[in-house]
GUKOLMI-908376 format. One record per residue (C-alpha): residue in one letter; residue number from 1; chain; x, y, z. Coordinates in pm, 1 decimal, padded with zeros to 6 digits. Layout:
BEGIN
<node><res>A</res><n>NUM</n><chain>A</chain><c1>X</c1><c2>Y</c2><c3>Z</c3></node>
...
//
This chain:
BEGIN
<node><res>M</res><n>1</n><chain>A</chain><c1>01338.9</c1><c2>01241.4</c2><c3>17686.9</c3></node>
<node><res>T</res><n>2</n><chain>A</chain><c1>00968.9</c1><c2>01195.5</c2><c3>17885.5</c3></node>
<node><res>T</res><n>3</n><chain>A</chain><c1>00602.8</c1><c2>01295.9</c2><c3>17768.8</c3></node>
<node><res>A</res><n>4</n><chain>A</chain><c1>00352.2</c1><c2>01423.1</c2><c3>17974.1</c3></node>
<node><res>T</res><n>5</n><chain>A</chain><c1>00044.4</c1><c2>01222.5</c2><c3>18042.5</c3></node>
<node><res>P</res><n>6</n><chain>A</chain><c1>-00206.8</c1><c2>01411.7</c2><c3>18014.9</c3></node>
<node><res>L</res><n>7</n><chain>A</chain><c1>-00465.5</c1><c2>01492.5</c2><c3>18282.7</c3></node>
<node><res>L</res><n>8</n><chain>A</chain><c1>-00797.5</c1><c2>01308.1</c2><c3>18302.7</c3></node>
<node><res>D</res><n>9</n><chain>A</chain><c1>-01005.2</c1><c2>01600.8</c2><c3>18253.0</c3></node>
<node><res>E</res><n>10</n><chain>A</chain><c1>-00786.1</c1><c2>01685.2</c2><c3>17924.6</c3></node>
<node><res>Q</res><n>11</n><chain>A</chain><c1>-00893.9</c1><c2>01332.4</c2><c3>17814.0</c3></node>
<node><res>I</res><n>12</n><chain>A</chain><c1>-01184.6</c1><c2>01257.5</c2><c3>17509.6</c3></node>
<node><res>C</res><n>13</n><chain>A</chain><c1>-01256.4</c1><c2>00952.7</c2><c3>17644.8</c3></node>
<node><res>F</res><n>14</n><chain>A</chain><c1>-01336.6</c1><c2>01134.0</c2><c3>18021.7</c3></node>
<node><res>A</res><n>15</n><chain>A</chain><c1>-01490.9</c1><c2>01406.3</c2><c3>17896.6</c3></node>
<node><res>L</res><n>16</n><chain>A</chain><c1>-01746.5</c1><c2>01173.2</c2><c3>17636.2</c3></node>
<node><res>Y</res><n>17</n><chain>A</chain><c1>-01774.1</c1><c2>00916.6</c2><c3>17948.4</c3></node>
<node><res>S</res><n>18</n><chain>A</chain><c1>-01878.6</c1><c2>01221.3</c2><c3>18199.0</c3></node>
<node><res>A</res><n>19</n><chain>A</chain><c1>-02137.1</c1><c2>01368.8</c2><c3>17954.2</c3></node>
<node><res>S</res><n>20</n><chain>A</chain><c1>-02311.7</c1><c2>00982.5</c2><c3>17880.5</c3></node>
<node><res>R</res><n>21</n><chain>A</chain><c1>-02302.0</c1><c2>00929.9</c2><c3>18283.3</c3></node>
<node><res>A</res><n>22</n><chain>A</chain><c1>-02501.1</c1><c2>01219.1</c2><c3>18341.8</c3></node>
<node><res>L</res><n>23</n><chain>A</chain><c1>-02713.4</c1><c2>01207.4</c2><c3>18068.4</c3></node>
<node><res>T</res><n>24</n><chain>A</chain><c1>-02825.4</c1><c2>00839.1</c2><c3>18082.3</c3></node>
<node><res>S</res><n>25</n><chain>A</chain><c1>-02874.8</c1><c2>00967.7</c2><c3>18480.2</c3></node>
<node><res>R</res><n>26</n><chain>A</chain><c1>-03107.9</c1><c2>01250.0</c2><c3>18359.9</c3></node>
<node><res>Y</res><n>27</n><chain>A</chain><c1>-03265.0</c1><c2>00997.6</c2><c3>18126.6</c3></node>
<node><res>R</res><n>28</n><chain>A</chain><c1>-03361.1</c1><c2>00755.2</c2><c3>18413.6</c3></node>
<node><res>E</res><n>29</n><chain>A</chain><c1>-03480.2</c1><c2>01003.3</c2><c3>18620.4</c3></node>
<node><res>L</res><n>30</n><chain>A</chain><c1>-03732.7</c1><c2>01089.1</c2><c3>18311.5</c3></node>
<node><res>L</res><n>31</n><chain>A</chain><c1>-03836.6</c1><c2>00721.8</c2><c3>18241.2</c3></node>
<node><res>E</res><n>32</n><chain>A</chain><c1>-03860.4</c1><c2>00590.5</c2><c3>18569.5</c3></node>
<node><res>P</res><n>33</n><chain>A</chain><c1>-04210.4</c1><c2>00749.1</c2><c3>18617.4</c3></node>
<node><res>L</res><n>34</n><chain>A</chain><c1>-04299.6</c1><c2>00556.2</c2><c3>18294.6</c3></node>
<node><res>G</res><n>35</n><chain>A</chain><c1>-04162.4</c1><c2>00205.4</c2><c3>18471.9</c3></node>
<node><res>V</res><n>36</n><chain>A</chain><c1>-03901.8</c1><c2>00156.6</c2><c3>18188.7</c3></node>
<node><res>T</res><n>37</n><chain>A</chain><c1>-03569.2</c1><c2>00184.4</c2><c3>18202.9</c3></node>
<node><res>Y</res><n>38</n><chain>A</chain><c1>-03252.6</c1><c2>00349.2</c2><c3>17956.3</c3></node>
<node><res>P</res><n>39</n><chain>A</chain><c1>-03156.3</c1><c2>00048.9</c2><c3>17781.5</c3></node>
<node><res>Q</res><n>40</n><chain>A</chain><c1>-03547.8</c1><c2>-00017.4</c2><c3>17729.3</c3></node>
<node><res>Y</res><n>41</n><chain>A</chain><c1>-03628.5</c1><c2>00309.2</c2><c3>17609.6</c3></node>
<node><res>L</res><n>42</n><chain>A</chain><c1>-03337.7</c1><c2>00326.8</c2><c3>17312.7</c3></node>
<node><res>A</res><n>43</n><chain>A</chain><c1>-03536.8</c1><c2>00020.2</c2><c3>17186.6</c3></node>
<node><res>L</res><n>44</n><chain>A</chain><c1>-03853.8</c1><c2>00139.1</c2><c3>17211.8</c3></node>
<node><res>L</res><n>45</n><chain>A</chain><c1>-03734.5</c1><c2>00434.5</c2><c3>17020.0</c3></node>
<node><res>V</res><n>46</n><chain>A</chain><c1>-03556.4</c1><c2>00184.4</c2><c3>16716.2</c3></node>
<node><res>L</res><n>47</n><chain>A</chain><c1>-03904.2</c1><c2>00019.0</c2><c3>16729.9</c3></node>
<node><res>W</res><n>48</n><chain>A</chain><c1>-04108.8</c1><c2>00337.1</c2><c3>16704.1</c3></node>
<node><res>E</res><n>49</n><chain>A</chain><c1>-03854.3</c1><c2>00426.5</c2><c3>16413.3</c3></node>
<node><res>D</res><n>50</n><chain>A</chain><c1>-03874.2</c1><c2>00103.2</c2><c3>16209.3</c3></node>
<node><res>G</res><n>51</n><chain>A</chain><c1>-04139.4</c1><c2>-00091.5</c2><c3>16327.1</c3></node>
<node><res>P</res><n>52</n><chain>A</chain><c1>-04103.7</c1><c2>-00436.7</c2><c3>16381.7</c3></node>
<node><res>V</res><n>53</n><chain>A</chain><c1>-03782.3</c1><c2>-00590.6</c2><c3>16352.6</c3></node>
<node><res>T</res><n>54</n><chain>A</chain><c1>-03589.3</c1><c2>-00851.4</c2><c3>16419.8</c3></node>
<node><res>V</res><n>55</n><chain>A</chain><c1>-03401.4</c1><c2>-00894.2</c2><c3>16763.0</c3></node>
<node><res>G</res><n>56</n><chain>A</chain><c1>-03078.4</c1><c2>-00898.1</c2><c3>16529.4</c3></node>
<node><res>H</res><n>57</n><chain>A</chain><c1>-03184.5</c1><c2>-00527.6</c2><c3>16370.5</c3></node>
<node><res>L</res><n>58</n><chain>A</chain><c1>-03261.7</c1><c2>-00448.1</c2><c3>16683.9</c3></node>
<node><res>G</res><n>59</n><chain>A</chain><c1>-02907.8</c1><c2>-00557.9</c2><c3>16796.4</c3></node>
<node><res>D</res><n>60</n><chain>A</chain><c1>-02706.7</c1><c2>-00381.0</c2><c3>16526.5</c3></node>
<node><res>R</res><n>61</n><chain>A</chain><c1>-02920.8</c1><c2>-00055.2</c2><c3>16554.4</c3></node>
<node><res>L</res><n>62</n><chain>A</chain><c1>-02846.1</c1><c2>-00023.1</c2><c3>16958.0</c3></node>
<node><res>Q</res><n>63</n><chain>A</chain><c1>-02485.2</c1><c2>-00229.3</c2><c3>16904.5</c3></node>
<node><res>L</res><n>64</n><chain>A</chain><c1>-02581.4</c1><c2>-00481.5</c2><c3>17176.8</c3></node>
<node><res>D</res><n>65</n><chain>A</chain><c1>-02564.0</c1><c2>-00893.0</c2><c3>17153.0</c3></node>
<node><res>S</res><n>66</n><chain>A</chain><c1>-02813.1</c1><c2>-01073.4</c2><c3>17210.6</c3></node>
<node><res>G</res><n>67</n><chain>A</chain><c1>-02708.6</c1><c2>-01184.2</c2><c3>17517.2</c3></node>
<node><res>T</res><n>68</n><chain>A</chain><c1>-02772.2</c1><c2>-00811.5</c2><c3>17652.7</c3></node>
<node><res>L</res><n>69</n><chain>A</chain><c1>-03109.7</c1><c2>-00762.5</c2><c3>17443.5</c3></node>
<node><res>S</res><n>70</n><chain>A</chain><c1>-03307.7</c1><c2>-01106.2</c2><c3>17535.1</c3></node>
<node><res>P</res><n>71</n><chain>A</chain><c1>-03356.9</c1><c2>-01000.3</c2><c3>17909.6</c3></node>
<node><res>L</res><n>72</n><chain>A</chain><c1>-03403.2</c1><c2>-00638.9</c2><c3>17811.5</c3></node>
<node><res>L</res><n>73</n><chain>A</chain><c1>-03693.1</c1><c2>-00777.3</c2><c3>17551.0</c3></node>
<node><res>R</res><n>74</n><chain>A</chain><c1>-03832.7</c1><c2>-01029.2</c2><c3>17831.7</c3></node>
<node><res>R</res><n>75</n><chain>A</chain><c1>-03861.0</c1><c2>-00723.8</c2><c3>18061.8</c3></node>
<node><res>L</res><n>76</n><chain>A</chain><c1>-04032.8</c1><c2>-00534.2</c2><c3>17800.2</c3></node>
<node><res>Q</res><n>77</n><chain>A</chain><c1>-04305.3</c1><c2>-00792.9</c2><c3>17712.9</c3></node>
<node><res>A</res><n>78</n><chain>A</chain><c1>-04369.3</c1><c2>-00878.6</c2><c3>18081.7</c3></node>
<node><res>A</res><n>79</n><chain>A</chain><c1>-04501.4</c1><c2>-00479.1</c2><c3>18084.8</c3></node>
<node><res>G</res><n>80</n><chain>A</chain><c1>-04658.0</c1><c2>-00510.9</c2><c3>17790.1</c3></node>
<node><res>F</res><n>81</n><chain>A</chain><c1>-04524.7</c1><c2>-00339.4</c2><c3>17548.6</c3></node>
<node><res>V</res><n>82</n><chain>A</chain><c1>-04380.3</c1><c2>-00520.7</c2><c3>17303.4</c3></node>
<node><res>T</res><n>83</n><chain>A</chain><c1>-04427.3</c1><c2>-00921.9</c2><c3>17196.0</c3></node>
<node><res>R</res><n>84</n><chain>A</chain><c1>-04154.6</c1><c2>-01153.8</c2><c3>17048.5</c3></node>
<node><res>T</res><n>85</n><chain>A</chain><c1>-04256.1</c1><c2>-01425.2</c2><c3>16789.1</c3></node>
<node><res>R</res><n>86</n><chain>A</chain><c1>-04093.4</c1><c2>-01663.2</c2><c3>16642.2</c3></node>
<node><res>T</res><n>87</n><chain>A</chain><c1>-04080.7</c1><c2>-01611.2</c2><c3>16229.1</c3></node>
<node><res>E</res><n>88</n><chain>A</chain><c1>-04279.2</c1><c2>-01895.8</c2><c3>16048.7</c3></node>
<node><res>G</res><n>89</n><chain>A</chain><c1>-03929.7</c1><c2>-01939.9</c2><c3>15759.6</c3></node>
<node><res>D</res><n>90</n><chain>A</chain><c1>-03715.7</c1><c2>-01971.9</c2><c3>16040.1</c3></node>
<node><res>E</res><n>91</n><chain>A</chain><c1>-03750.8</c1><c2>-02060.0</c2><c3>16386.9</c3></node>
<node><res>R</res><n>92</n><chain>A</chain><c1>-03388.8</c1><c2>-01911.2</c2><c3>16473.8</c3></node>
<node><res>V</res><n>93</n><chain>A</chain><c1>-03535.9</c1><c2>-01578.8</c2><c3>16381.4</c3></node>
<node><res>V</res><n>94</n><chain>A</chain><c1>-03745.5</c1><c2>-01382.4</c2><c3>16645.4</c3></node>
<node><res>E</res><n>95</n><chain>A</chain><c1>-03925.8</c1><c2>-01049.0</c2><c3>16556.6</c3></node>
<node><res>V</res><n>96</n><chain>A</chain><c1>-03991.8</c1><c2>-00763.1</c2><c3>16811.7</c3></node>
<node><res>A</res><n>97</n><chain>A</chain><c1>-04350.5</c1><c2>-00572.9</c2><c3>16754.9</c3></node>
<node><res>L</res><n>98</n><chain>A</chain><c1>-04473.7</c1><c2>-00297.7</c2><c3>16976.4</c3></node>
<node><res>T</res><n>99</n><chain>A</chain><c1>-04795.0</c1><c2>-00379.4</c2><c3>17127.7</c3></node>
<node><res>A</res><n>100</n><chain>A</chain><c1>-05058.6</c1><c2>-00106.0</c2><c3>17144.6</c3></node>
<node><res>S</res><n>101</n><chain>A</chain><c1>-04934.5</c1><c2>-00021.8</c2><c3>17490.3</c3></node>
<node><res>G</res><n>102</n><chain>A</chain><c1>-04567.8</c1><c2>00016.5</c2><c3>17348.5</c3></node>
<node><res>E</res><n>103</n><chain>A</chain><c1>-04737.8</c1><c2>00268.9</c2><c3>17071.4</c3></node>
<node><res>A</res><n>104</n><chain>A</chain><c1>-04938.2</c1><c2>00472.2</c2><c3>17329.5</c3></node>
<node><res>L</res><n>105</n><chain>A</chain><c1>-04630.6</c1><c2>00517.0</c2><c3>17553.3</c3></node>
<node><res>R</res><n>106</n><chain>A</chain><c1>-04450.8</c1><c2>00652.5</c2><c3>17267.2</c3></node>
<node><res>A</res><n>107</n><chain>A</chain><c1>-04681.3</c1><c2>01008.2</c2><c3>17337.2</c3></node>
<node><res>K</res><n>108</n><chain>A</chain><c1>-04564.4</c1><c2>00948.8</c2><c3>17695.8</c3></node>
<node><res>T</res><n>109</n><chain>A</chain><c1>-04234.9</c1><c2>01006.1</c2><c3>17643.6</c3></node>
<node><res>A</res><n>110</n><chain>A</chain><c1>-04221.5</c1><c2>01331.8</c2><c3>17418.2</c3></node>
<node><res>P</res><n>111</n><chain>A</chain><c1>-04131.3</c1><c2>01603.1</c2><c3>17675.2</c3></node>
<node><res>I</res><n>112</n><chain>A</chain><c1>-03851.0</c1><c2>01345.6</c2><c3>17749.3</c3></node>
<node><res>Q</res><n>113</n><chain>A</chain><c1>-03628.5</c1><c2>01520.2</c2><c3>17469.0</c3></node>
<node><res>A</res><n>114</n><chain>A</chain><c1>-03740.5</c1><c2>01883.8</c2><c3>17567.5</c3></node>
<node><res>G</res><n>115</n><chain>A</chain><c1>-03612.1</c1><c2>01793.6</c2><c3>17937.1</c3></node>
<node><res>I</res><n>116</n><chain>A</chain><c1>-03276.4</c1><c2>01618.7</c2><c3>17827.6</c3></node>
<node><res>C</res><n>117</n><chain>A</chain><c1>-03254.3</c1><c2>01947.7</c2><c3>17578.4</c3></node>
<node><res>E</res><n>118</n><chain>A</chain><c1>-03312.5</c1><c2>02171.5</c2><c3>17886.1</c3></node>
<node><res>A</res><n>119</n><chain>A</chain><c1>-03049.0</c1><c2>01971.1</c2><c3>18085.4</c3></node>
<node><res>T</res><n>120</n><chain>A</chain><c1>-02789.6</c1><c2>01979.7</c2><c3>17878.4</c3></node>
<node><res>G</res><n>121</n><chain>A</chain><c1>-02796.0</c1><c2>02393.3</c2><c3>17874.6</c3></node>
<node><res>L</res><n>122</n><chain>A</chain><c1>-02769.3</c1><c2>02366.5</c2><c3>17472.1</c3></node>
<node><res>D</res><n>123</n><chain>A</chain><c1>-03037.1</c1><c2>02510.7</c2><c3>17247.2</c3></node>
<node><res>P</res><n>124</n><chain>A</chain><c1>-03190.5</c1><c2>02255.4</c2><c3>17003.7</c3></node>
<node><res>D</res><n>125</n><chain>A</chain><c1>-02957.4</c1><c2>02343.8</c2><c3>16681.5</c3></node>
<node><res>D</res><n>126</n><chain>A</chain><c1>-02639.2</c1><c2>02351.3</c2><c3>16890.1</c3></node>
<node><res>L</res><n>127</n><chain>A</chain><c1>-02699.8</c1><c2>02013.4</c2><c3>17054.4</c3></node>
<node><res>V</res><n>128</n><chain>A</chain><c1>-02837.5</c1><c2>01860.4</c2><c3>16729.0</c3></node>
<node><res>A</res><n>129</n><chain>A</chain><c1>-02457.5</c1><c2>01987.8</c2><c3>16585.0</c3></node>
<node><res>L</res><n>130</n><chain>A</chain><c1>-02338.7</c1><c2>01836.4</c2><c3>16863.6</c3></node>
<node><res>Q</res><n>131</n><chain>A</chain><c1>-02482.1</c1><c2>01470.4</c2><c3>16807.1</c3></node>
<node><res>K</res><n>132</n><chain>A</chain><c1>-02331.8</c1><c2>01484.6</c2><c3>16477.5</c3></node>
<node><res>Q</res><n>133</n><chain>A</chain><c1>-02028.2</c1><c2>01586.0</c2><c3>16604.1</c3></node>
<node><res>I</res><n>134</n><chain>A</chain><c1>-02033.1</c1><c2>01264.2</c2><c3>16840.3</c3></node>
<node><res>A</res><n>135</n><chain>A</chain><c1>-02186.4</c1><c2>01062.1</c2><c3>16549.2</c3></node>
<node><res>S</res><n>136</n><chain>A</chain><c1>-01887.6</c1><c2>01161.1</c2><c3>16345.8</c3></node>
<node><res>V</res><n>137</n><chain>A</chain><c1>-01554.2</c1><c2>01094.3</c2><c3>16575.8</c3></node>
<node><res>A</res><n>138</n><chain>A</chain><c1>-01759.3</c1><c2>00771.2</c2><c3>16663.4</c3></node>
<node><res>A</res><n>139</n><chain>A</chain><c1>-01774.6</c1><c2>00639.7</c2><c3>16345.8</c3></node>
<node><res>H</res><n>140</n><chain>A</chain><c1>-01396.6</c1><c2>00765.2</c2><c3>16261.0</c3></node>
<node><res>V</res><n>141</n><chain>A</chain><c1>-01272.7</c1><c2>00582.8</c2><c3>16554.6</c3></node>
<node><res>R</res><n>142</n><chain>A</chain><c1>-01440.1</c1><c2>00245.4</c2><c3>16453.3</c3></node>
<node><res>A</res><n>143</n><chain>A</chain><c1>-01288.4</c1><c2>00314.3</c2><c3>16125.1</c3></node>
<node><res>A</res><n>144</n><chain>A</chain><c1>-00973.5</c1><c2>00346.9</c2><c3>16247.9</c3></node>
//
């Protein structure tokens, strides 16, 4: 007895991968005029939401290791958007904080969500529902 392997277009992994690549590409187009990459934008979103954080906290939120975060943060610092300082209590811990330029960038990125929503063809409520459903799938897969 043989079991047919599902076709590529029937794979949930490929649908998510393809959608992720398309969305990332659109973000890249929208962020390029601001001089920010998509991963840098994600780091900025955490800082706008949580305020100054440690590199460890940022890595946890973005699900990235310090080897990936360090060069990203170095570039954000070189661009003048963040500062990185070692904490006094433990010099191994580095805190990342927004500069005035990093805070000001938030207003410039405000139209991006509307551009992404428009690009998806979904209305905002459907987009929120989809985001929640994808987050639920990710949580279930991580727990499996």
